[in-house]
Each structure stands twice: as C-alpha cells, then as structure tokens.
C-alpha positions as CSV (number, residue, x, y, z in Angstrom):
1,M,-0.4,0.0,-0.1
2,K,1.4,2.7,-0.9
3,T,0.8,6.3,1.7
4,V,0.8,9.6,0.0
5,L,2.9,12.0,2.7
6,G,2.3,15.2,1.3
7,A,-1.6,15.2,1.5
8,M,-1.6,12.8,5.1
9,I,-1.7,16.0,6.8
10,I,-2.1,16.3,10.6
11,V,-5.4,19.2,10.8
12,L,-6.2,19.4,14.5
13,F,-6.5,18.1,17.8
14,A,-9.1,16.2,19.0
15,A,-10.8,16.1,22.4
16,P,-8.6,14.3,25.1
17,C,-9.5,10.4,25.5
18,R,-8.2,10.4,28.9
19,A,-7.0,12.7,30.5
20,G,-4.9,15.3,30.1
21,E,-4.1,13.3,27.2
22,E,-3.2,15.7,24.2
23,M,-4.2,13.8,21.0
24,Q,-4.2,14.7,17.2
25,S,-5.7,13.9,14.1
26,L,-4.7,12.6,11.4
27,Q,-6.1,12.7,7.6
28,V,-6.6,9.6,6.3
29,K,-6.0,9.3,2.3
30,P,-7.3,5.7,0.7
31,G,-4.9,2.8,0.9
32,D,-3.3,4.0,4.4
33,T,-3.6,1.0,6.9
34,L,-1.9,2.1,10.4
35,R,1.3,0.0,9.6
36,S,1.2,2.4,6.8
37,V,0.5,5.8,8.9
38,S,2.6,4.2,12.5
39,E,5.7,3.9,10.2
40,V,6.1,7.7,8.7
41,Y,4.1,9.5,12.1
42,L,5.0,7.6,14.4
43,K,8.0,7.3,16.9
44,D,8.2,3.9,16.9
45,P,6.1,2.2,14.3
46,K,5.6,-1.2,16.2
47,R,3.2,0.9,18.8
48,W,0.9,1.0,15.9
49,S,-1.4,-0.7,18.1
50,E,-2.1,1.9,20.4
51,L,-4.3,3.1,18.3
52,L,-7.2,0.9,18.5
53,K,-7.2,2.0,22.1
54,Y,-8.5,5.5,20.5
55,N,-10.1,5.0,16.8
56,R,-13.0,2.8,16.2
57,L,-12.0,0.2,13.7
58,P,-13.8,-2.7,11.5
59,A,-10.5,-4.8,12.2
60,A,-7.7,-4.6,14.0
61,D,-5.4,-6.1,10.9
62,P,-2.7,-3.6,11.0
63,S,-2.5,-4.4,6.5
64,A,-6.4,-3.6,6.5
65,A,-7.2,-0.4,4.4
66,L,-8.5,2.3,6.6
67,P,-12.2,3.7,6.3
68,G,-11.4,7.3,6.9
69,P,-12.0,10.6,7.1
70,A,-9.9,10.7,10.2
71,L,-7.2,8.7,13.3
72,K,-6.8,10.1,16.5
73,V,-3.9,9.7,17.7
74,P,-1.8,10.7,21.3
75,A,0.1,13.1,20.3
76,A,2.9,12.1,22.5
77,L,3.3,9.1,20.4
78,V,3.7,11.5,17.0
79,K,7.3,12.3,16.0
80,D,8.5,15.4,16.4
81,Q,8.3,17.1,13.5
82,Y,5.7,15.7,12.9
83,R,4.1,17.4,16.0
84,A,1.8,20.6,16.5
85,A,2.2,23.9,17.9
86,R,-0.1,25.9,18.8
87,L,-1.6,29.5,17.9
88,V,-2.2,31.0,22.2
89,Y,-3.3,33.9,21.8
90,L,-4.2,36.6,18.3
91,V,-5.1,39.9,18.1
92,K,-7.1,41.6,15.7
93,E,-7.3,38.8,11.7
94,V,-4.2,36.4,11.7
95,L,-4.0,34.4,9.0
96,L,-2.7,30.9,8.5
97,R,-2.3,28.9,4.6
98,R,-2.0,25.5,5.0
99,T,1.2,23.3,4.0
100,G,-0.3,22.8,-0.1
101,A,-3.5,25.0,0.0
102,G,-3.4,28.1,-2.2
103,G,-5.7,30.3,0.0
104,W,-5.6,31.9,3.1
105,E,-7.8,31.3,5.8
106,T,-8.6,33.3,8.7
107,A,-7.1,32.0,12.2
108,G,-8.3,31.0,15.6
109,A,-7.2,31.0,19.1
110,M,-5.7,27.6,20.0
111,M,-5.4,26.6,16.7
112,A,-3.4,23.6,15.6
113,L,0.3,24.7,13.7
114,F,1.6,22.5,11.5
115,R,4.9,21.6,9.2
116,N,4.8,24.5,6.9
117,D,2.1,26.4,8.0
118,T,2.4,30.2,7.0
119,L,1.1,32.6,9.9
120,Y,0.5,36.2,8.3
121,T,0.0,39.2,11.2
122,R,-2.2,41.9,9.0
123,A,-1.8,45.4,10.4
124,G,-2.5,45.7,13.8
125,A,-2.1,42.4,14.5
126,R,0.3,39.8,16.3
127,A,0.1,36.3,17.9
128,D,2.0,34.2,19.7
129,I,2.8,30.5,19.2
130,K,3.9,27.7,21.6
131,F,5.7,24.3,20.1
132,H,5.2,21.0,22.0
133,T,8.8,21.4,23.2
134,G,8.4,25.2,24.9
135,E,9.3,26.5,22.8
136,R,7.9,30.3,22.5
137,L,7.6,33.0,19.2
138,S,5.2,36.7,18.8
139,L,5.2,37.6,16.2
140,A,4.4,41.5,15.6
141,P,2.3,43.5,13.1
142,N,2.7,42.8,9.1
143,T,4.6,39.1,9.6
144,L,4.9,36.5,7.4
145,A,6.5,33.4,8.8
146,V,6.7,29.5,7.8
147,L,6.2,26.9,11.1
148,H,8.4,24.3,10.8
149,P,8.4,21.5,14.4
150,P,11.6,21.2,16.2
151,A,13.3,18.6,14.4
152,G,17.2,17.7,14.4
153,K,18.8,21.3,13.5
154,E,16.2,22.4,10.6
155,A,15.4,26.0,11.3
156,Q,11.6,25.8,13.0
157,V,11.0,29.3,11.8
158,E,11.3,30.8,8.4
159,M,10.8,34.7,8.2
160,V,9.6,36.1,5.0
161,A,8.7,39.5,5.9
162,G,8.3,41.8,9.7
163,E,9.1,41.3,12.8
164,L,9.4,38.3,15.6
165,K,11.1,37.4,19.6
166,S,11.4,34.4,20.2
167,A,12.3,32.1,23.1
168,R,14.4,29.7,21.7
169,T,13.5,29.4,18.7
170,R,16.1,28.8,15.7
171,V,15.1,31.2,13.2
172,L,15.9,31.8,9.2
173,T,15.7,34.6,7.7
174,R,16.6,34.6,3.4
175,S,19.9,36.7,4.8
176,A,21.1,35.0,8.3
177,L,20.3,32.2,11.0
178,I,19.7,32.5,14.0
179,T,20.4,30.2,16.2
180,P,20.0,30.2,20.0
181,K,23.5,28.9,22.2
182,S,21.9,29.2,26.2
183,K,18.8,27.7,27.2
184,N,17.5,31.0,28.0
185,A,17.8,32.5,25.0
186,E,15.2,35.0,24.1
187,F,15.9,37.7,21.5
188,S,13.9,39.5,18.4
189,A,14.6,39.7,14.3
190,R,13.1,42.2,11.7
191,I,13.8,41.7,8.5
192,G,14.3,45.4,6.4
193,T,13.0,47.1,3.4
194,D,15.9,45.8,1.8
195,F,16.2,42.7,2.9
196,S,18.8,43.1,5.9
197,T,17.9,41.9,9.3
198,V,18.8,42.9,12.2
199,V,19.0,41.1,15.1
200,R,18.8,42.6,19.2
201,V,19.4,39.2,21.9
202,S,17.3,40.1,25.7
203,R,19.0,37.6,27.2
204,G,21.8,34.7,26.6
205,V,23.6,34.4,23.9
206,V,22.5,33.8,20.4
207,D,25.1,32.6,17.4
208,V,24.0,34.6,14.2
209,E,25.6,33.3,11.0
210,A,25.5,34.5,7.3
211,Q,27.8,34.1,4.6
212,G,30.2,31.7,6.2
213,K,30.5,33.8,9.0
214,K,29.0,33.1,12.1
215,V,29.1,35.9,14.9
216,E,28.2,35.5,18.8
217,V,25.7,37.5,20.5
218,R,25.1,37.9,24.1
219,E,23.0,39.9,26.4
220,G,21.7,43.5,25.6
221,Y,23.9,43.4,21.7
222,G,22.7,43.1,18.7
223,V,23.9,42.9,15.4
224,R,23.3,44.1,11.5
225,V,23.0,41.5,8.1
226,G,22.4,43.0,4.9
227,A,21.6,41.0,2.1
228,D,24.1,38.3,1.5
229,M,26.5,39.9,3.8
230,A,28.8,38.6,6.5
231,P,27.5,39.5,10.1
232,S,28.9,43.2,11.5
233,A,30.4,42.9,14.9
234,P,27.6,43.0,17.8
235,V,27.6,46.3,19.8
236,K,26.4,47.8,22.7
237,L,22.4,47.8,22.9
238,P,21.3,51.0,24.6
239,K,18.5,49.6,27.6
240,S,15.6,51.1,26.1
241,A,16.4,48.8,23.2
242,R,16.7,45.8,24.6
243,P,13.1,43.4,23.4
244,G,11.3,42.6,26.5
245,S,13.3,46.0,29.4
246,A,11.6,48.8,29.9
247,P,11.5,52.0,28.5
248,A,14.4,54.1,29.7
249,A,14.0,57.8,30.2
250,P,14.6,60.1,26.7
251,Q,17.9,61.0,27.5
252,G,18.9,65.3,26.6
253,D,16.9,68.2,27.2
254,L,14.4,70.2,25.5
255,S,14.0,72.7,27.4
256,V,17.0,74.2,28.2
257,P,17.4,77.9,26.9
258,D,18.8,78.0,23.6
259,R,17.1,75.2,23.0
260,K,19.6,72.8,21.3
261,L,19.7,69.4,22.2
262,V,22.2,67.5,24.3
263,M,22.5,63.8,23.0
264,T,24.9,60.8,24.5
265,D,26.6,58.4,22.8
266,A,24.3,55.2,22.9
267,V,22.0,56.5,20.2
268,S,22.4,56.6,16.4
269,G,20.0,59.7,15.9
270,F,17.1,60.8,17.1
271,H,12.6,61.1,16.1
272,L,12.3,64.8,16.9
273,Q,8.9,65.9,16.8
274,V,7.4,69.7,17.2
275,S,3.2,70.4,17.7
276,R,1.2,73.2,18.7
277,D,-1.1,71.1,20.8
278,K,-0.6,68.3,23.4
279,D,-1.9,65.8,21.4
280,F,0.4,66.4,18.3
281,A,-2.1,66.4,16.1
282,V,-0.6,69.6,14.1
283,R,2.9,68.9,13.7
284,V,5.1,71.8,13.2
285,L,8.4,70.0,12.9
286,D,8.4,66.3,12.3
287,E,12.3,65.2,11.7
288,T,14.9,62.1,12.0
289,Y,18.7,63.7,12.7
290,L,21.5,61.8,13.3
291,E,23.1,62.1,17.1
292,V,25.6,64.8,16.3
293,E,23.0,67.0,14.8
294,R,22.0,69.1,16.3
295,P,18.6,71.7,15.6
296,D,18.3,74.8,16.8
297,L,14.7,75.3,17.8
298,D,14.9,79.1,17.7
299,K,16.3,79.2,14.1
300,L,13.5,76.9,12.7
301,L,10.4,77.8,14.3
302,P,8.7,80.9,14.7
303,P,8.1,82.5,18.3
304,G,5.3,80.2,20.0
305,D,4.3,78.3,22.3
306,Y,5.1,74.8,21.2
307,Y,5.2,71.1,23.0
308,V,7.6,68.8,22.5
309,R,8.8,64.9,22.1
310,M,11.7,63.0,20.6
311,A,12.3,59.2,20.5
312,L,15.1,57.8,20.4
313,I,17.0,55.4,17.7
314,D,19.3,53.4,18.8
315,L,22.8,51.9,16.8
316,L,20.5,48.9,14.6
317,G,18.6,51.9,13.5
318,Y,15.3,50.6,16.1
319,E,12.8,53.7,17.2
320,G,12.0,54.1,20.8
321,K,8.7,55.6,22.6
322,F,8.9,59.2,22.2
323,S,9.5,61.0,25.1
324,A,6.1,62.4,27.4
325,P,5.6,66.1,25.5
326,R,7.7,69.1,27.0
327,S,6.5,72.5,26.4
328,I,8.2,75.4,25.5
329,K,8.3,79.1,24.6
330,I,10.1,80.4,21.4
331,K,10.6,84.1,21.6
C-alpha cells in the first residue's frame, strides 16, 4: 500500500480521550493502513496497536485499509517533526495558509499549526505560538512566517517579512540563520525593506550566521546582517532598545534655554516632533536627525508656544517610544 506523505496532513487537535492526554487527528487517504501510518508518523512504528484504543475500526488488522476520514493519535506518540504547535494568543486579524493550500483562512485562538503552515499578521495584529517542546514565538504586525516543528538542526521558523520575538526558537531569514546558544536565550529579529536582518538579544547567548561567518551575540547586544553580507560585529544596545526591557527615560534636555539638544553616545539618532497642541495633532516639525546633529529650534520655528517630544534611535536603527511632551516658548 502506498502512503502519500504530503497529503497526510495533521489537521486538528481532537478532544482528549483520557484526562490530560493531548490528541492529534490525521486525515486518512485511500490505501492508508495502521502499519503505513505508524511507519510514517509514529516514533515507534511497532506501537501501531495503541491506535486501536482511540479509534473505532472495523478490524484490528494493521494491513487493512482504513475507512477514514480521520485517525486519532496521541500526540506523545507522534514524531517531533509532525507534532503540532498551538496559536496560543492573537490580536486582530491573523491569516493562516495550510501546507499545500492555495488560499488563506482566518486563524483562531488555540488553533493547531503544523509543518510548513504559514502565518501572516495583518496591520495591528499579533500572534503568539508555542511549540510542543516549550519554545515560544511572538509575531509583530505585518509579519509573514513559515513554521517548522522542532526536528534536528532544521530552522523552526522561516521569517519572510516583519519582526518577531523568540524564546529559544531558531529563526531563518533571507540573509541570516539565528540559533539560540543558551537554554534561556531570548531575542528579536526584524527584516528591513532592503532584506537585511537586525537581531537584538535580551537574554542569554545567540549565534547569528551568514555568508559562512558566525557571530556570537550576548545579552544586551545586537548585530545587523545585510543582504548577501556577513554579520556585523556585535554592538551594545541602549537599555531602552533591548527587547522586553522597560523604556528608559529619554536622554537629552529639550527645555534648555537655547533649545539645543544634548545627546549621548548611546544612540545613533533621534526623531524630533514639535506641535502647537499637546496631542501632536498639528505638527510643525517632524524630522529625524543623526546623533551629531543639533537642531536649533529658535532658528527653525517662529515665536510662539509649542510642545516637543523625542524618540531615540538605537545603533541598529530601532526607534524607541516618544518622551512625554514638554512645553517650550520661543520668543
């Protein structure tokens, strides 16, 4: 009997048959048998008889064709590469494309996710994924990622676009392979419009590899990998730029009498906004500057009362949160 591997798709978590036991359901194709299914999907094919405990079958013959359409299997018996992940949390619209499917469907909370399934978080949407081995993954808005359950050295997530945060999950992008080196490793990865990858490590140690070069990145550091380039040397991140850390108080004094900004060496630049109103609905200045630049607001703005706020840009190009508005008067 012939089993079509690509067509044997794990599609849902079935209701547990025993207290606390997690089940998966396999879609049965014509010609499939208990023996063929066990050889493909079970860690120990000799345990095919255990499937009889969870499925009402007309015969116990392992060579008999299964009636279909689905076969319940204890998740603990399934090979790691075919075990599901769970979509444990989502906000707004998250789309899912199943392996081999041509279209997209709307994802739902606690949905089972499988090998080569693709997730897409639309604008404003977020999604958290948990693999059966405990690895977690958080997708930011406008992120497209292909999932791979843990299996040997294969990357667990292929990020095509966007940004994600990972706890021990390996990530593959167009320009880099990111591999957690310590058990407690946590990091974020972002793909730029130029297909570069920026990696920031908030905990533990991570290896970043590209073009035959591997760089070790430790907690509080980050690297950038340009398209078809080797990773840069790790750079120390400002505290506010580290994933998961609380935003640091904005550096620089926006209320000095001469309105000349005082910066530090911890950032590469800053985003400056000036508005007539505290809500910044009507901005009279909205510019990004290099750290070495010192815009003189007395020369840039006509006399009047204004509100000013600033967001720091770290050494890898990430922009932090805006500071609280400050009022200034230009004479």
